[in-house]
DOKOLBA-42226 format. One record per atom (N, C-alpha, C): y, x, z. Coordinates in steps of 0.05 Angstrom, whole numbers, padded with zeros to 5 digits, always signed. Last residue first. Example, Ala and Ser with C-alpha at 12.3 -4.5 7.8 and 13.67 -1.06 7.14 Angstrom:
<nodes>
-00045+00257+00142 -00021+00273+00143 +00001+00258+00157 -00114+00264+00156 -00090+00246+00156 -00066+00264+00156 
</nodes>
This chain:
<nodes>
-00233+00988-00251 -00249+00965-00261 -00259+00948-00238 -00165+01004-00234 -00194+01008-00231 -00209+00984-00240 -00112+00993-00234 -00122+01013-00254 -00152+01015-00255 -00102+00960-00193 -00102+00948-00219 -00112+00967-00240 -00095+00993-00149 -00122+00981-00154 -00124+00968-00181 -00041+01005-00155 -00061+01026-00158 -00088+01014-00164 -00016+00956-00144 -00012+00969-00170 -00033+00991-00175 -00033+00947-00091 -00040+00928-00112 -00038+00942-00140 -00007+00990-00066 -00036+00990-00067 -00047+00970-00088 +00045+00972-00073 +00037+00997-00086 +00006+00998-00088 +00043+00926-00041 +00048+00923-00070 +00041+00949-00085 +00038+00945+00010 +00015+00934-00003 +00018+00930-00032 +00090+00957+00023 +00072+00979+00018 +00047+00969+00003 +00108+00905+00032 +00119+00920+00009 +00101+00944+00002 +00080+00895+00079 +00074+00879+00056 +00084+00893+00031 +00103+00934+00114 +00075+00935+00107 +00068+00919+00082 +00168+00949+00082 +00151+00941+00104 +00122+00941+00096 +00201+01005+00050 +00186+00980+00049 +00170+00975+00075 +00263+01030+00052 +00237+01034+00066 +00222+01008+00067 +00316+01027+00032 +00294+01036+00015 +00267+01040+00028 +00353+00990+00061 +00361+01007+00039 +00337+01014+00021 +00339+00965+00107 +00359+00952+00091 +00368+00968+00067 +00296+00987+00131 +00322+00999+00137 +00344+00988+00121 +00256+00955+00109 +00259+00956+00138 +00285+00969+00147 +00254+00909+00060 +00263+00936+00065 +00271+00939+00094 +00244+00857+00046 +00221+00874+00052 +00228+00902+00060 +00290+00835+00030 +00280+00826+00056 +00254+00840+00064 +00298+00852-00021 +00310+00868+00000 +00302+00859+00028 +00274+00814-00055 +00260+00839-00048 +00272+00854-00025 +00265+00748-00041 +00286+00768-00046 +00275+00795-00037 +00215+00709-00066 +00220+00730-00047 +00243+00748-00055 +00192+00673-00101 +00209+00663-00080 +00218+00683-00060 +00167+00696-00142 +00149+00686-00121 +00166+00675-00097 +00207+00716-00171 +00193+00694-00183 +00174+00681-00163 +00222+00759-00141 +00240+00736-00141 +00226+00712-00152 +00184+00798-00154 +00182+00784-00128 +00199+00759-00128 +00187+00828-00199 +00179+00800-00202 +00178+00785-00176 +00200+00880-00184 +00218+00866-00201 +00212+00836-00205 +00155+00896-00156 +00180+00890-00141 +00199+00874-00158 +00122+00904-00200 +00114+00884-00179 +00138+00877-00162 +00147+00944-00229 +00143+00917-00241 +00137+00896-00220 +00143+00987-00192 +00169+00976-00201 +00166+00948-00212 +00090+01001-00189 +00103+00989-00166 +00129+00975-00173 +00045+01011-00231 +00072+00999-00234 +00081+00985-00208 +00018+01073-00244 +00015+01049-00227 +00043+01036-00224 -00008+01109-00297 +00017+01099-00284 +00010+01073-00269 -00040+01167-00322 -00042+01141-00308 -00016+01134-00295 -00023+01195-00386 -00025+01197-00356 -00027+01169-00344 -00012+01209-00439 -00037+01197-00432 -00043+01201-00402 +00038+01225-00453 +00020+01245-00443 -00007+01235-00434 +00065+01179-00469 +00063+01201-00488 +00043+01222-00479 +00062+01149-00421 +00050+01139-00446 +00045+01162-00466 +00091+01180-00385 +00062+01175-00380 +00049+01165-00406 +00142+01179-00410 +00128+01205-00405 +00098+01200-00401 +00156+01125-00409 +00153+01140-00435 +00137+01165-00431 +00157+01116-00354 +00139+01101-00372 +00134+01115-00399 +00196+01152-00338 +00168+01155-00328 +00149+01140-00346 +00241+01130-00363 +00231+01156-00372 +00202+01161-00362 +00247+01083-00335 +00242+01082-00364 +00230+01108-00374 +00258+01106-00285 +00234+01089-00289 +00227+01087-00318 +00307+01133-00295 +00283+01147-00285 +00257+01132-00291 +00344+01093-00307 +00334+01111-00329 +00309+01126-00320 +00336+01029-00279 +00339+01057-00274 +00328+01074-00297 +00329+00974-00282 +00351+00986-00298 +00352+01017-00296 +00270+00939-00293 +00282+00959-00276 +00304+00974-00292 +00265+00872-00306 +00267+00898-00319 +00283+00918-00301 +00269+00828-00272 +00243+00838-00280 +00244+00866-00290 +00310+00799-00248 +00311+00828-00247 +00284+00841-00254 +00324+00747-00233 +00326+00755-00260 +00326+00785-00264 +00354+00761-00169 +00340+00743-00187 +00343+00753-00216 +00389+00787-00136 +00360+00793-00134 +00343+00774-00149 +00450+00815-00165 +00434+00793-00152 +00405+00802-00150 +00471+00859-00187 +00490+00841-00174 +00475+00818-00160 +00451+00926-00188 +00443+00898-00190 +00463+00881-00175 +00453+00982-00186 +00472+00967-00203 +00463+00938-00208 +00424+01005-00149 +00410+01000-00174 +00428+00986-00194 +00457+01005-00106 +00448+01031-00116 +00434+01029-00143 +00460+00951-00097 +00483+00963-00109 +00476+00992-00119 +00408+00939-00074 +00416+00929-00100 +00440+00944-00112 +00363+00987-00047 +00389+00973-00043 +00401+00965-00070 +00306+00987-00092 +00320+00995-00068 +00346+00979-00066 +00240+00975-00116 +00269+00970-00118 +00281+00977-00091 +00192+01029-00120 +00201+01003-00112 +00230+01000-00117 +00173+01073-00176 +00184+01066-00149 +00190+01037-00145 +00108+01084-00203 +00136+01078-00207 +00148+01067-00181 +00063+01135-00189 +00073+01109-00180 +00102+01105-00188 +00019+01169-00229 +00047+01167-00221 +00054+01138-00213 -00040+01203-00219 -00028+01176-00222 +00001+01178-00212 -00080+01254-00245 -00054+01247-00234 -00048+01218-00239 -00131+01303-00231 -00121+01281-00246 -00097+01270-00231 -00137+01374-00228 -00131+01349-00215 -00122+01328-00235 -00146+01427-00244 -00167+01407-00250 -00162+01380-00236 -00106+01462-00241 -00123+01461-00218 -00145+01440-00221 -00080+01453-00290 -00091+01479-00285 -00110+01480-00261 -00060+01402-00285 -00082+01406-00303 -00096+01433-00298 -00019+01412-00249 -00041+01396-00241 -00065+01399-00259 +00014+01442-00283 +00003+01454-00259 -00020+01439-00248 +00028+01406-00323 +00013+01430-00331 +00000+01443-00306 +00056+01368-00292 +00032+01360-00309 +00015+01385-00314 +00099+01398-00274 +00079+01388-00255 +00053+01380-00270 +00126+01406-00323 +00115+01429-00307 +00094+01420-00288 +00139+01353-00334 +00123+01368-00353 +00111+01393-00340 +00173+01339-00294 +00146+01328-00293 +00128+01341-00313 +00219+01368-00310 +00206+01373-00284 +00177+01363-00284 +00229+01352-00364 +00229+01380-00356 +00213+01384-00330 +00225+01296-00363 +00208+01311-00381 +00207+01340-00373 +00265+01283-00325 +00237+01276-00321 +00219+01293-00338 +00311+01303-00350 +00302+01314-00325 +00273+01307-00319 +00314+01270-00395 +00311+01299-00399 +00301+01312-00373 +00322+01220-00370 +00298+01225-00386 +00293+01255-00389 +00347+01234-00304 +00348+01220-00330 +00323+01228-00346 +00339+01224-00234 +00333+01239-00258 +00337+01222-00283 +00345+01195-00188 +00369+01203-00201 +00364+01218-00227 +00295+01186-00167 +00306+01165-00184 +00332+01173-00197 +00267+01217-00132 +00271+01229-00159 +00287+01210-00177 +00258+01185-00089 +00281+01204-00088 +00285+01220-00113 +00212+01160-00099 +00236+01144-00104 +00261+01163-00103 +00156+01183-00114 +00182+01197-00107 +00205+01179-00116 +00090+01191-00108 +00110+01171-00104 +00136+01185-00096 +00027+01208-00138 +00054+01216-00130 +00073+01191-00128 -00037+01224-00126 -00020+01201-00131 +00008+01208-00120 -00087+01264-00152 -00061+01264-00138 -00046+01239-00146 -00155+01278-00145 -00135+01259-00155 -00110+01262-00138 -00183+01321-00125 -00192+01309-00150 -00170+01292-00163 -00142+01377-00102 -00155+01351-00099 -00166+01341-00126 -00125+01431-00087 -00142+01425-00110 -00157+01398-00106 -00092+01454-00050 -00112+01435-00040 -00133+01428-00062 -00055+01484-00078 -00078+01498-00066 -00099+01480-00054 -00016+01445-00092 -00034+01457-00112 -00058+01469-00100 +00005+01429-00039 -00003+01411-00060 -00024+01424-00078 +00016+01469-00003 +00011+01443+00008 +00002+01422-00013 +00024+01516-00033 +00006+01516-00011 -00002+01488-00002 +00061+01501-00073 +00035+01513-00080 +00015+01510-00057 +00104+01479-00042 +00090+01463-00063 +00062+01475-00070 +00115+01480+00026 +00113+01496+00002 +00095+01482-00018 +00128+01456+00074 +00126+01439+00051 +00126+01456+00025 +00130+01496+00111 +00113+01473+00118 +00110+01455+00094 +00128+01560+00079 +00143+01536+00088 +00123+01513+00093 +00098+01599+00056 +00097+01597+00085 +00112+01573+00096 +00144+01611+00002 +00117+01613+00014 +00118+01612+00044 +00201+01564+00000 +00188+01590-00002 +00159+01590+00009 +00216+01507-00041 +00209+01517-00015 +00194+01544-00017 +00224+01486-00091 +00242+01507-00082 +00235+01519-00055 +00187+01446-00098 +00185+01469-00115 +00202+01492-00106 +00206+01407-00062 +00181+01421-00057 +00179+01447-00073 +00253+01392-00088 +00254+01403-00061 +00229+01419-00055 +00233+01368-00134 +00247+01394-00136 +00249+01408-00109 +00214+01320-00114 +00196+01339-00125 +00208+01367-00127 +00254+01308-00054 +00243+01301-00080 +00224+01323-00090 +00270+01281+00012 +00267+01302-00008 +00255+01291-00034 +00267+01244+00053 +00293+01252+00044 +00293+01274+00022 +00205+01268+00080 +00226+01248+00079 +00252+01260+00070 +00149+01287+00050 +00173+01299+00061 +00197+01280+00058 +00078+01292+00051 +00102+01277+00047 +00125+01290+00062 +00013+01289+00038 +00034+01310+00039 +00060+01296+00032 -00049+01267+00060 -00021+01260+00054 -00004+01284+00058 -00115+01254+00038 -00096+01273+00050 -00068+01265+00042 -00177+01222+00042 -00149+01220+00036 -00133+01240+00052 -00238+01219+00013 -00223+01235+00033 -00194+01234+00025 -00292+01179+00005 -00264+01181-00003 -00249+01195+00019 -00353+01177-00018 -00339+01189+00005 -00310+01195-00004 -00384+01118-00045 -00369+01143-00048 -00357+01151-00022 -00406+01069-00035 -00424+01092-00034 -00409+01119-00036 -00367+01030-00043 -00376+01036-00016 -00394+01060-00013 -00318+01018-00077 -00338+01038-00082 -00350+01047-00055 -00286+00978-00055 -00295+00975-00083 -00318+00994-00089 -00276+00998-00004 -00290+00973-00007 -00301+00968-00035 -00248+01044-00019 -00274+01047-00005 -00290+01021-00006 -00203+01020-00041 -00221+01036-00058 -00248+01040-00045 -00181+00997+00004 -00190+00979-00018 -00209+00994-00036 -00169+01043+00033 -00186+01022+00044 -00198+01005+00022 -00133+01069-00001 -00158+01081+00005 -00178+01061+00016 -00089+01032-00001 -00103+01038-00026 -00131+01050-00020 -00073+01035+00053 -00082+01010+00042 -00098+01014+00016 -00059+01089+00054 -00080+01080+00071 -00091+01053+00061 -00017+01090+00017 -00041+01105+00011 -00065+01097+00029 +00022+01058+00042 +00010+01049+00017 -00016+01064+00011 +00011+01048+00113 +00022+01064+00090 +00008+01056+00065 -00016+01020+00153 +00001+01005+00135 +00013+01022+00112 -00046+01053+00186 -00059+01029+00175 -00043+01019+00151 -00014+01091+00205 -00040+01100+00193 -00056+01077+00182 +00029+01061+00228 +00032+01077+00204 +00006+01084+00190 +00043+01015+00261 +00015+01023+00254 +00015+01039+00228 +00105+01004+00229 +00087+00998+00252 +00059+01005+00243 +00140+01058+00196 +00123+01035+00196 +00110+01029+00223 +00167+01105+00191 +00183+01082+00200 +00165+01057+00204 +00136+01143+00167 +00141+01145+00196 +00155+01121+00208 +00120+01147+00114 +00116+01122+00128 +00121+01123+00158 +00110+01184+00072 +00107+01192+00100 +00103+01168+00118 +00123+01153+00027 +00095+01162+00031 +00090+01171+00059 +00176+01147+00037 +00160+01123+00032 +00130+01129+00035 +00195+01199+00039 +00193+01184+00064 +00176+01158+00061 +00154+01224-00014 +00177+01227+00003 +00174+01210+00028 +00090+01252-00034 +00115+01237-00038 +00136+01243-00017 +00023+01245-00049 +00045+01264-00048 +00071+01249-00052 -00042+01240-00030 -00018+01224-00033 +00006+01242-00028 -00101+01262-00057 -00076+01271-00045 -00054+01252-00051 -00170+01254-00049 -00145+01242-00060 -00121+01253-00043 -00233+01272-00067 -00210+01280-00051 -00184+01270-00064 -00295+01245-00063 -00270+01244-00079 -00247+01250-00060 -00363+01253-00070 -00340+01259-00052 -00315+01261-00069 -00400+01199-00103 -00394+01227-00095 -00371+01229-00076 -00421+01154-00127 -00423+01157-00098 -00417+01185-00088 -00412+01148-00180 -00436+01163-00173 -00440+01165-00142 -00362+01123-00181 -00386+01108-00190 -00412+01121-00182 -00331+01167-00164 -00332+01142-00149 -00357+01126-00156 -00339+01203-00206 -00347+01210-00179 -00349+01185-00161 -00316+01174-00248 -00344+01181-00249 -00354+01188-00221 -00262+01171-00231 -00278+01147-00233 -00308+01153-00234 -00247+01225-00236 -00247+01212-00210 -00264+01187-00210 -00254+01231-00292 -00270+01248-00273 -00271+01235-00245 -00217+01194-00315 -00246+01191-00318 -00263+01207-00298 -00164+01172-00315 -00175+01188-00292 -00205+01186-00293 -00153+01145-00363 -00134+01165-00353 -00145+01182-00330 -00194+01110-00380 -00178+01124-00400 -00164+01148-00388 -00216+01089-00334 -00234+01102-00354 -00218+01119-00373 -00170+01066-00312 -00183+01088-00298 -00202+01103-00317 -00159+01025-00351 -00140+01047-00346 -00153+01071-00332 -00221+01012-00387 -00201+01006-00366 -00182+01029-00364 -00231+01009-00459 -00236+01019-00432 -00214+01011-00412 -00221+00944-00444 -00242+00963-00447 -00234+00984-00467 -00185+00906-00394 -00189+00918-00420 -00212+00937-00420 -00167+00847-00361 -00184+00870-00361 -00188+00880-00390 -00097+00828-00362 -00126+00823-00368 -00142+00849-00369 -00054+00842-00307 -00061+00846-00335 -00090+00839-00339 -00031+00793-00261 -00046+00817-00267 -00053+00818-00297 +00028+00769-00242 +00008+00764-00264 -00007+00790-00272 +00036+00760-00173 +00041+00777-00196 +00020+00772-00217 +00034+00689-00157 +00030+00717-00151 +00036+00734-00176 +00054+00640-00173 +00041+00642-00147 +00038+00671-00138 +00120+00631-00198 +00093+00640-00202 +00080+00645-00175 +00166+00607-00181 +00159+00604-00209 +00131+00614-00215 +00198+00577-00130 +00173+00592-00135 +00164+00586-00164 +00269+00587-00128 +00245+00570-00133 +00221+00587-00139 +00315+00608-00092 +00292+00622-00102 +00268+00603-00106 +00383+00613-00085 +00361+00594-00090 +00338+00608-00104 +00426+00647-00083 +00412+00642-00058 +00387+00624-00062 +00451+00647-00132 +00437+00672-00124 +00421+00668-00098 +00478+00600-00134 +00453+00602-00148 +00437+00626-00140 +00502+00593-00066 +00506+00597-00094 +00478+00599-00108 +00530+00565-00006 +00507+00572-00023 +00516+00575-00052 +00583+00598+00029 +00571+00574+00018 +00548+00583+00000 +00593+00645+00058 +00612+00622+00060 +00601+00596+00049 +00551+00684+00098 +00553+00670+00073 +00572+00646+00075 +00539+00717+00140 +00567+00710+00135 +00571+00697+00108 +00478+00739+00113 +00497+00741+00135 +00525+00734+00125 +00445+00689+00071 +00452+00716+00079 +00474+00716+00100 +00393+00650+00061 +00419+00648+00074 +00426+00676+00084 +00355+00632+00010 +00362+00656+00025 +00391+00653+00035 +00304+00587+00005 +00333+00589+00004 +00342+00612+00022 +00246+00580-00034 +00259+00591-00010 +00289+00592-00015 +00203+00528-00059 +00225+00547-00061 +00231+00559-00034 +00156+00502-00051 +00170+00498-00076 +00191+00519-00081 +00094+00508-00023 +00121+00519-00022 +00133+00516-00050 +00055+00454-00002 +00061+00472-00024 +00090+00482-00021 +00001+00436+00043 +00029+00437+00035 +00033+00458+00013 -00050+00437+00062 -00043+00416+00043 -00015+00417+00033 -00034+00462+00125 -00055+00456+00106 -00045+00433+00088 +00033+00489+00129 +00010+00476+00140 -00010+00470+00118 +00065+00553+00119 +00058+00526+00111 +00035+00515+00127 +00116+00591+00153 +00089+00588+00142 +00085+00558+00136 +00184+00607+00136 +00164+00592+00152 +00137+00590+00138 +00202+00674+00119 +00201+00646+00112 +00180+00632+00129 +00239+00721+00156 +00213+00712+00146 +00213+00682+00141 +00288+00773+00150 +00281+00745+00154 +00254+00738+00142 +00308+00827+00167 +00282+00821+00157 +00274+00792+00162 +00361+00831+00189 +00354+00844+00163 +00328+00836+00151 +00371+00797+00232 +00394+00812+00220 +00387+00824+00193 +00345+00731+00229 +00340+00760+00234 +00363+00775+00220 +00322+00666+00245 +00343+00684+00238 +00336+00712+00246 +00267+00631+00216 +00278+00645+00239 +00300+00664+00230 +00279+00574+00172 +00267+00599+00180 +00280+00611+00204 +00268+00505+00167 +00287+00527+00174 +00272+00551+00183 +00246+00468+00114 +00238+00481+00139 +00256+00505+00144 +00257+00407+00083 +00267+00434+00087 +00258+00444+00114 +00213+00369+00040 +00227+00374+00065 +00237+00403+00066 +00187+00319+00001 +00201+00344+00000 +00218+00348+00025 +00123+00289+00005 +00151+00288+00012 +00163+00317+00010 +00066+00284-00002 +00085+00285-00024 +00114+00278-00017 +00034+00291+00041 +00038+00263+00033 +00061+00261+00013 +00036+00346+00048 +00011+00335+00038 +00015+00306+00029 +00102+00366+00023 +00082+00360+00043 +00057+00348+00031 +00135+00418-00005 +00123+00392-00013 +00100+00387+00007 +00192+00451+00020 +00163+00447+00022 +00156+00419+00011 +00233+00505+00023 +00231+00478+00012 +00202+00472+00007 +00250+00546+00077 +00230+00538+00058 +00234+00509+00049 +00298+00597+00089 +00289+00570+00093 +00270+00562+00071 +00308+00657+00115 +00295+00646+00091 +00285+00618+00099 +00370+00684+00140 +00347+00666+00142 +00334+00662+00115 +00410+00733+00177 +00398+00721+00152 +00376+00701+00159 +00471+00735+00216 +00442+00739+00212 +00434+00726+00186 +00532+00768+00233 +00517+00747+00221 +00488+00754+00217 +00566+00787+00294 +00553+00793+00269 +00536+00769+00259 +00621+00809+00334 +00603+00788+00325 +00590+00796+00298 +00637+00850+00391 +00637+00843+00363 +00619+00819+00358 +00658+00902+00434 +00652+00873+00431 +00655+00867+00401 +00641+00960+00468 +00647+00948+00443 +00639+00919+00442 +00663+01009+00510 +00650+00983+00510 +00660+00968+00485 +00649+01080+00519 +00666+01057+00509 +00649+01032+00510 +00652+01141+00557 +00638+01117+00547 +00658+01096+00537 +00673+01205+00537 +00681+01180+00549 +00663+01157+00539 +00668+01255+00516 +00647+01246+00535 +00653+01219+00548 +00712+01260+00483 +00686+01265+00472 +00663+01255+00490 +00759+01205+00495 +00749+01233+00498 +00721+01235+00488 +00806+01167+00465 +00778+01167+00472 +00768+01196+00472 +00857+01166+00446 +00854+01164+00475 +00824+01165+00484 +00863+01217+00393 +00864+01190+00405 +00859+01190+00434 +00855+01266+00373 +00882+01260+00383 +00885+01233+00394 +00805+01245+00328 +00819+01267+00341 +00847+01259+00349 +00773+01183+00340 +00790+01199+00323 +00802+01222+00340 +00705+01157+00344 +00731+01163+00355 +00747+01181+00336 +00671+01106+00304 +00674+01134+00314 +00702+01138+00324 +00622+01058+00286 +00648+01064+00299 +00648+01093+00308 +00593+01012+00238 +00592+01037+00255 +00620+01045+00263 +00583+00970+00199 +00581+00967+00227 +00577+00992+00243 +00590+00969+00144 +00564+00976+00154 +00561+00975+00184 +00642+00952+00136 +00621+00941+00119 +00594+00946+00131 +00672+00982+00172 +00668+00954+00177 +00646+00942+00160 +00673+01037+00202 +00663+01029+00176 +00654+01000+00179 +00730+01053+00242 +00705+01038+00239 +00699+01035+00209 +00761+01096+00290 +00759+01085+00263 +00732+01071+00261 +00807+01103+00346 +00780+01103+00334 +00782+01092+00305 +00860+01110+00356 +00841+01119+00376 +00813+01121+00364 +00881+01097+00305 +00895+01116+00322 +00875+01128+00342 +00849+01062+00279 +00866+01079+00262 +00881+01100+00278 +00852+01014+00331 +00838+01025+00307 +00857+01040+00290 +00864+01025+00397 +00877+01019+00372 +00861+01031+00349 +00828+00993+00451 +00839+01016+00437 +00849+01007+00410 +00846+00939+00494 +00831+00949+00471 +00845+00974+00460 +00841+00936+00565 +00857+00936+00541 +00842+00949+00518 +00780+00907+00593 +00804+00923+00593 +00820+00921+00567 +00731+00881+00593 +00755+00865+00599 +00781+00881+00599 +00697+00941+00608 +00695+00912+00602 +00720+00897+00611 +00735+00998+00586 +00720+00984+00607 +00718+00955+00600 +00757+01016+00540 +00748+01036+00559 +00731+01024+00581 +00738+00982+00478 +00752+00984+00504 +00741+01007+00521 +00744+00953+00416 +00733+00976+00430 +00751+00981+00455 +00725+00899+00375 +00744+00909+00396 +00730+00931+00411 +00716+00859+00318 +00711+00885+00331 +00733+00892+00351 +00725+00814+00288 +00715+00810+00316 +00714+00837+00331 +00737+00823+00236 +00759+00816+00254 +00751+00814+00283 +00686+00833+00212 +00706+00855+00216 +00727+00848+00237 +00624+00820+00230 +00648+00805+00226 +00672+00823+00232 +00569+00855+00200 +00591+00854+00220 +00614+00836+00211 +00539+00853+00152 +00532+00836+00175 +00554+00833+00196 +00549+00887+00109 +00563+00861+00110 +00555+00843+00133 +00488+00922+00115 +00513+00918+00101 +00524+00889+00103 +00459+00944+00172 +00459+00923+00152 +00486+00919+00141 +00439+01013+00181 +00450+00988+00190 +00452+00969+00167 +00386+01059+00198 +00409+01052+00183 +00422+01027+00195 +00339+01066+00223 +00358+01088+00226 +00384+01081+00212 +00331+00997+00233 +00319+01023+00236 +00340+01045+00239 +00388+00970+00229 +00363+00966+00215 +00349+00993+00214 +00439+00942+00270 +00421+00964+00264 +00396+00955+00249 +00473+00906+00289 +00471+00907+00260 +00453+00930+00251 +00472+00911+00345 +00466+00885+00333 +00461+00886+00303 +00489+00964+00356 +00460+00956+00360 +00454+00930+00345 +00528+01001+00312 +00527+00979+00331 +00498+00968+00332 +00525+01070+00306 +00517+01044+00295 +00516+01024+00317 +00578+01116+00308 +00556+01103+00323 +00550+01076+00311 +00593+01138+00241 +00598+01136+00269 +00574+01125+00283 +00574+01139+00191 +00600+01151+00195 +00609+01150+00224 +00528+01118+00168 +00525+01140+00187 +00552+01153+00193 +00532+01084+00126 +00519+01073+00150 +00517+01095+00172 +00555+01117+00087 +00570+01095+00097 +00558+01084+00123 +00549+01187+00100 +00538+01163+00088 +00551+01139+00102 +00613+01219+00111 +00585+01215+00115 +00575+01191+00099 +00667+01223+00108 +00652+01234+00086 +00622+01230+00088 +00689+01205+00156 +00693+01189+00132 +00678+01199+00107 +00665+01203+00216 +00662+01221+00193 +00665+01205+00167 +00690+01201+00281 +00686+01186+00256 +00685+01205+00233 +00656+01232+00334 +00678+01232+00316 +00671+01216+00291 +00617+01187+00376 +00621+01211+00360 +00647+01209+00344 +00621+01168+00442 +00628+01159+00415 +00632+01184+00398 +00574+01159+00490 +00592+01179+00478 +00596+01171+00449 +00552+01108+00505 +00557+01129+00524 +00576+01150+00515 +00570+01045+00494 +00563+01069+00479 +00571+01093+00496 +00554+00979+00511 +00562+01005+00520 +00552+01027+00501 +00583+00920+00492 +00560+00938+00486 +00569+00966+00493 +00616+00874+00504 +00616+00898+00520 +00590+00914+00516 +00582+00822+00473 +00604+00829+00491 +00598+00855+00506 +00569+00792+00412 +00561+00814+00431 +00585+00821+00447 +00547+00734+00380 +00569+00748+00393 +00558+00768+00413 +00521+00717+00318 +00514+00727+00345 +00538+00742+00356 +00515+00662+00275 +00531+00685+00284 +00524+00692+00313 +00474+00638+00222 +00481+00639+00250 +00497+00664+00256 +00495+00610+00160 +00484+00632+00175 +00493+00631+00204 +00488+00537+00153 +00500+00563+00147 +00488+00585+00164 +00433+00494+00136 +00452+00505+00156 +00463+00532+00146 +00428+00451+00082 +00421+00477+00093 +00442+00485+00113 +00400+00390+00064 +00424+00403+00074 +00416+00428+00090 +00370+00361+00007 +00368+00375+00032 +00395+00388+00039 +00344+00306-00026 +00369+00321-00021 +00366+00335+00006 +00290+00299-00072 +00301+00298-00045 +00327+00314-00044 +00237+00272-00112 +00263+00284-00108 +00272+00281-00079 +00182+00274-00155 +00191+00272-00127 +00217+00286-00124 +00168+00286-00207 +00176+00258-00200 +00184+00254-00172 +00158+00342-00203 +00138+00323-00211 +00144+00294-00202 +00213+00354-00164 +00188+00366-00172 +00167+00344-00178 +00278+00372-00143 +00261+00353-00159 +00236+00368-00167 +00330+00374-00097 +00305+00386-00105 +00288+00365-00120 +00397+00390-00086 +00378+00369-00095 +00353+00384-00106 +00431+00415-00030 +00414+00421-00053 +00397+00397-00060 +00489+00435+00004 +00471+00413-00004 +00457+00421-00030 +00532+00465+00018 +00506+00470+00033 +00485+00449+00026 +00570+00451-00019 +00570+00478-00008 +00543+00485+00005 +00533+00411-00067 +00555+00415-00048 +00553+00444-00037 +00491+00412-00100 +00508+00388-00101 +00531+00390-00082 +00450+00453-00139 +00471+00453-00118 +00488+00428-00122 +00384+00441-00152 +00411+00438-00162 +00430+00437-00139 +00321+00463-00172 +00340+00462-00150 +00368+00461-00162 +00258+00442-00191 +00285+00446-00201 +00305+00442-00177 +00194+00472-00183 +00215+00454-00175 +00241+00461-00187 +00150+00486-00239 +00165+00493-00215 +00185+00472-00208 +00086+00469-00259 +00114+00461-00262 +00130+00469-00236 +00034+00481-00245 +00049+00500-00262 +00079+00494-00263 +00023+00467-00174 +00020+00462-00203 +00038+00481-00218 -00003+00509-00121 +00018+00494-00134 +00012+00489-00163 -00038+00542-00098 -00047+00514-00102 -00026+00497-00117 -00011+00588-00090 -00031+00588-00111 -00041+00560-00117 +00020+00577-00046 +00033+00577-00072 +00013+00576-00095 -00017+00585-00006 -00007+00558-00011 +00006+00556-00039 -00025+00640-00011 -00048+00621-00013 -00039+00593-00020 +00026+00659-00001 +00014+00662-00027 -00009+00643-00032 +00033+00643+00054 +00052+00635+00033 +00039+00636+00005 -00007+00671+00079 -00008+00641+00079 +00009+00630+00057 +00014+00722+00069 -00012+00715+00060 -00016+00685+00058 +00062+00720+00095 +00063+00720+00066 +00035+00715+00054 +00043+00719+00148 +00060+00697+00138 +00059+00696+00107 +00016+00768+00150 +00001+00743+00155 +00017+00719+00143 +00057+00805+00140 +00034+00803+00122 +00019+00777+00125 +00091+00795+00185 +00100+00790+00158 +00077+00787+00138 +00058+00811+00228 +00065+00783+00225 +00074+00777+00196 
</nodes>
């Protein structure tokens, strides 16, 4: 559904004129919109709150204050986003834990503890909640929305309210002849609108680089390109972490970035036989592979090098903690090892992840990826004449298309949805003539 909605969105945005709408806050929930001589004042509803009564948790784990913030206890169902939970969705004052519906509430800090920012609860040693005792939790949480500011076919500016969702809000689709001027992102428990919530559509789509001669594929992966052009057999290895594994995706074998890439490549080169293999390990990085012993299910030599593919495309957002020296040391070894087996290499720069992990205070004005890892990858690929597919740049410009990038993250942290996976495929196809 997300892909279909965004496809309509982009098609409509492409019909928009070059002049973007101007959005001006005139009150806590009021916005003035002006575009090509047409103006309107719109009033936005605040975030919806959902009340949950007596959610049963069969066994409450011990609260783990040293665990990941979203995994310090049992995750409340209402704020869950896949295996994680949604930051700031829970209304802290609403939380109550009881032994039975309508019974007396347990005492936080004595019987149980909660990570209120992430919405998870755990029992405490010495408290009244036993290891096998069920509990009933009542709470309230906020939801998100993407509302659309639309220029109608008869040149009126209207506000269309999006559907509420705890983590993956979708903007309303457009009707024929309509133009999306902006999206307004209503986040959970938002007290009032701010500039960070206003996303005017500044560009219809990512600005693709003009075609060059030679093309990037001709410069950096000439052997692979020659096989494609000759209608030969091309073996591609997608190597990465959980984003490459894609076990969290609906229709995984359709929606993973490498599957989308391979489909487009087959359409571009219909006479070639393209054989795609995936080697991926969730929660790990390139060094994890290199440290695995022989016979391991993820041994680097056996599962990567010994395959001797024509082309390796690597995606490792879990390498993002590396600085420039780390990139040059580790990726320099990988470069030499790939060269030794005759494989060409495309490095995918990573998508944007949870904003605070990237030291971002907003999801606008973020074209430049602040991570040293990404800067180092760009320098490394340039200096070594290696192919680079810019997933990072495409994520960094989503705000210009009216899209807060975190609304594409299925676990609210770092797992892209099918549309987000497609951005990697876009970046890869941009290398080919």
